[in-house]
C-alpha positions, 0 to 999 in steps of 0.5 A: 485464506484472507477475507476481502471485505464487501463494499458498494459501487460508488453511488449505488446499492450494488455490491462491488464484489460478486459473492459467487466466486473465490479467487485463489492466489499462489502461496509462497514467500513472494509478497504481492505489495512491495515497499522500497526505501532507496538510499540514505535519508537526508536531513537539512537544518533550515536557516534561521537558527533556533526559535524562542523555545530553542527548537530547531527546524529540519527538512527530512528527505527520503526516497520511497516507492510502492508497487503492486505485483501481478501474478500470471498464475491464479485461479477462480472457483465459481459457485453456481 
């Protein structure tokens, strides 16, 4: 079980999450949020050589992605 922290709707004193229900998601090894790193990273030396303190400048490029998966199977308990 995970707790979802309560917040307010922007600019009001109304709670964003109704406290009279519980959402039930399926359990398993499948994660809801997916993070992907694609391919190899690229590191490029910037032209101009070293600076006065002998440090070197680089450009670091990496392709990444993030997605939120939705489940077709979920439940909700409503408290009356």
